[in-house]
C-alpha positions in Angstrom: 50.2 -89.5 -30.0 46.4 -89.4 -30.4 43.7 -86.8 -30.0 41.7 -87.1 -26.8 38.4 -87.4 -28.7 39.9 -90.3 -30.8 41.2 -92.1 -27.8 37.9 -91.8 -26.0 36.1 -93.1 -29.1 38.4 -96.1 -29.5 39.0 -97.1 -25.9 37.2 -100.3 -24.6 35.2 -99.1 -21.6 33.8 -102.5 -20.6 35.9 -102.7 -17.5 36.1 -99.0 -16.4 34.0 -95.9 -16.0 34.4 -93.3 -18.7 34.5 -90.5 -16.1 37.4 -92.2 -14.4 39.3 -92.5 -17.6 38.8 -88.8 -18.2 40.0 -88.0 -14.7 43.1 -90.1 -15.3 43.8 -88.3 -18.6 43.5 -84.9 -16.8 45.8 -86.1 -14.0 48.5 -87.7 -16.1 48.7 -85.0 -18.8 47.8 -81.9 -16.7 44.7 -81.1 -18.7 41.4 -79.5 -17.8 37.8 -80.6 -18.0 37.4 -78.3 -20.9 40.3 -80.0 -22.7 38.4 -83.3 -22.3 35.2 -81.8 -23.7 36.8 -80.2 -26.7 39.0 -83.3 -27.3 41.4 -81.7 -29.7 44.6 -81.9 -27.7 46.9 -84.8 -28.2 48.0 -87.3 -25.5 50.7 -90.0 -25.5 48.6 -93.2 -25.1 51.9 -95.1 -24.6 53.0 -93.0 -21.6 54.0 -95.6 -18.9 52.1 -93.8 -16.1 49.0 -93.6 -18.2 49.2 -97.3 -19.1 49.7 -98.2 -15.5 46.8 -96.0 -14.5 44.5 -97.7 -16.9 45.6 -101.1 -15.6 44.8 -100.0 -12.1 41.4 -98.8 -13.1 40.7 -102.1 -14.9 41.6 -103.8 -11.6 38.8 -101.8 -9.9 41.1 -99.5 -8.0 39.4 -96.2 -7.2 40.5 -93.3 -9.4 41.0 -91.2 -6.3 43.8 -93.5 -5.1 45.4 -93.4 -8.5 45.4 -89.7 -8.7 45.9 -89.3 -4.9 43.2 -86.6 -4.7 39.5 -86.1 -4.1 37.3 -83.1 -4.1 35.1 -82.6 -1.0 33.0 -79.5 0.0 34.7 -77.7 -2.9 38.2 -78.4 -1.4 41.0 -80.6 -2.6 42.1 -83.4 -0.3 45.0 -85.9 -0.6 43.9 -89.5 -0.1 45.7 -92.8 0.0 45.2 -96.4 1.1 45.3 -95.3 4.8 42.2 -93.1 4.4 38.7 -93.6 3.2 37.7 -91.7 0.0 35.4 -88.8 1.0 31.9 -89.3 -0.2 29.3 -86.7 -1.1 26.9 -88.1 1.5 29.3 -86.9 4.2 28.9 -83.3 3.0 25.4 -83.5 4.6 27.1 -84.0 8.0 29.5 -81.1 7.4 26.7 -78.8 6.3 24.6 -79.7 9.3 27.4 -78.9 11.7 28.2 -75.7 9.9 24.6 -74.6 10.4 25.1 -75.1 14.2 28.3 -73.0 14.3 27.2 -70.1 12.0 28.4 -66.9 13.6 29.7 -68.7 16.7 33.0 -69.9 18.1 33.2 -73.6 18.9 35.6 -76.3 19.9 34.8 -79.4 17.8 36.0 -83.0 18.2 36.1 -85.1 15.1 36.5 -88.8 15.9 37.9 -91.1 13.2 39.0 -88.2 11.0 40.7 -90.2 8.2 41.8 -87.7 5.5 40.5 -84.9 7.8 37.8 -83.9 5.3 35.1 -83.2 7.9 37.2 -81.2 10.4 39.2 -79.3 7.7 36.0 -78.3 5.9 34.5 -77.1 9.1 37.6 -75.0 9.9 37.8 -73.7 6.3 34.2 -72.4 6.2 34.1 -71.1 9.8 37.2 -69.1 10.9 35.9 -69.2 14.5 36.1 -72.9 15.2 39.0 -75.0 16.5 39.1 -78.7 15.6 40.6 -81.7 17.3 41.1 -84.6 15.0 41.4 -88.1 16.3 42.3 -91.3 14.4 43.7 -94.7 15.3 45.9 -94.6 12.2 49.1 -92.5 12.3 49.3 -92.7 8.5 45.8 -91.2 8.3 46.7 -88.4 10.7 49.8 -87.6 8.6 47.5 -87.3 5.6 45.1 -85.1 7.5 47.9 -82.9 8.6 49.0 -82.5 5.0 45.4 -81.6 4.0 45.1 -79.1 6.8 48.2 -77.3 5.5 47.1 -77.6 1.9 43.7 -75.9 2.8 45.2 -73.2 5.0 43.7 -74.2 8.3 46.5 -76.0 10.2 46.7 -73.3 12.8 43.3 -74.2 14.1 43.5 -78.0 14.0 45.1 -80.3 16.6 45.8 -84.0 15.9 45.7 -87.0 18.3 46.6 -90.6 17.6 44.1 -92.6 19.7 42.1 -95.8 19.7 38.8 -94.7 21.2 37.8 -98.2 22.0 40.6 -98.3 24.6 41.0 -94.6 25.4 39.0 -91.4 25.1 39.5 -87.6 25.3 38.8 -86.1 28.6 38.5 -82.5 27.4 35.1 -80.9 26.9 33.9 -79.9 23.5 31.0 -77.8 22.1 30.4 -80.3 19.3 31.4 -83.9 18.7 31.2 -85.0 15.1 32.0 -88.4 13.7 31.7 -90.6 10.7 32.8 -93.8 12.4 33.1 -97.3 11.0 29.5 -98.5 10.8 29.4 -101.6 8.5 28.7 -104.9 10.2 31.8 -107.2 10.4 30.2 -110.0 8.4 29.1 -107.5 5.7 32.5 -105.9 5.1 34.0 -108.7 3.1 30.9 -108.7 0.8 31.4 -105.1 -0.3 32.2 -104.2 -3.8 35.8 -105.0 -4.8 36.8 -101.3 -5.3 35.9 -100.8 -1.6 36.8 -104.1 0.0 40.2 -104.5 -1.7 41.5 -100.9 -1.5 39.9 -98.9 1.3 41.1 -99.4 4.9 38.9 -102.1 6.5 39.5 -100.6 10.0 37.7 -97.5 8.8 34.7 -99.6 7.7 34.2 -102.3 10.3 31.8 -101.3 13.0 31.7 -104.6 14.8 29.1 -107.4 14.9 26.2 -105.0 14.9 27.8 -102.0 13.2 27.2 -99.9 16.3 30.3 -100.5 18.5 31.7 -97.0 17.8 28.4 -95.2 18.3 27.9 -96.9 21.7 31.4 -96.1 22.8 31.2 -92.4 21.8 27.8 -91.9 23.3 28.9 -93.5 26.6 32.1 -91.6 26.9 31.4 -88.2 25.3 32.4 -85.0 27.1 30.1 -82.6 25.3 29.2 -79.3 27.1 25.6 -78.7 28.1 23.6 -77.4 25.2 26.4 -78.7 22.9 25.7 -81.1 20.1 26.6 -84.6 18.8 26.4 -85.3 15.1 27.0 -88.7 13.4 27.0 -90.0 9.9 25.2 -93.3 9.9 24.5 -96.2 7.5 21.3 -96.0 5.5 19.5 -98.4 7.8 20.8 -97.3 11.1 18.6 -94.3 11.9 16.3 -96.0 14.3 19.1 -97.9 16.1 21.4 -94.8 16.6 18.5 -92.7 17.6 17.5 -95.3 20.2 21.1 -95.3 21.6 20.9 -91.6 22.1 17.5 -91.7 23.7 18.4 -94.5 26.1 21.5 -92.7 27.2 19.3 -90.1 28.8 21.9 -87.4 28.0 20.4 -85.8 24.9 17.3 -83.8 24.1 15.8 -83.2 20.6 17.1 -85.7 18.1 17.1 -84.9 14.4 17.5 -87.3 11.4 18.7 -85.9 8.1 18.4 -87.8 4.8 20.7 -88.0 1.9 19.8 -87.3 -1.8 18.6 -90.9 -2.2 16.1 -90.4 0.7 17.9 -92.6 3.1 18.7 -91.6 6.7 22.3 -90.3 6.7 22.9 -88.0 9.7 21.8 -88.1 13.3 22.1 -84.9 15.5 21.2 -84.3 19.1 21.5 -81.6 21.7 23.2 -82.3 25.0 21.0 -81.7 28.0 
């Protein structure tokens, strides 16, 4: 047994992030952030699960897959190898859509839902919306269903297993939201190991130009007049996705929102 503060002082952090090790300690030994800060409690550094977790971290596996959880929009989400790990940048998309639905009822379609973090957050923070979640992965949908139950919104969320490149919903919606795969195919395999080797490639690969899903969605959307479309985009895709919306002739005012790094991150447009 060793005190947390002693373990943290002695551990070799060359291969791993200190915060990830702290999160692993909290997860394995059921401790709090305050326990980590104070550092006086003892942990069993020879615990097999803890040793395994450290090895996984040293192999660049994301801490969220090791703990099986990720915080997003103040909520707890289960994640696994069938789902992308929710990122803070995606909260910009959720907050933008929440601003559209404030005080209103709305039917919202979330394409490529993964863990369900977008749709579930929207349902959690607005009791008047109903969400339809679509994903090509049955395993991802199972995880999203689990997350909907965990966060108490399963009664207002529907789930559909669908490949939108070969099929598409025919129902009309007030808002279509999506964080689709948008990385160019030839770039996917050059990503950092912790993404490339662990996160689902089907949720990353946006085709040769990174735009295949935007094109498909814009072409086939069934958004009601005066409804909205809202996309998360890659940092360098603002001009391209805006152009796709303009050329479709179906949308009016188009808005670009930036992330905390000052990069384009969300594109929104009103249906004419």
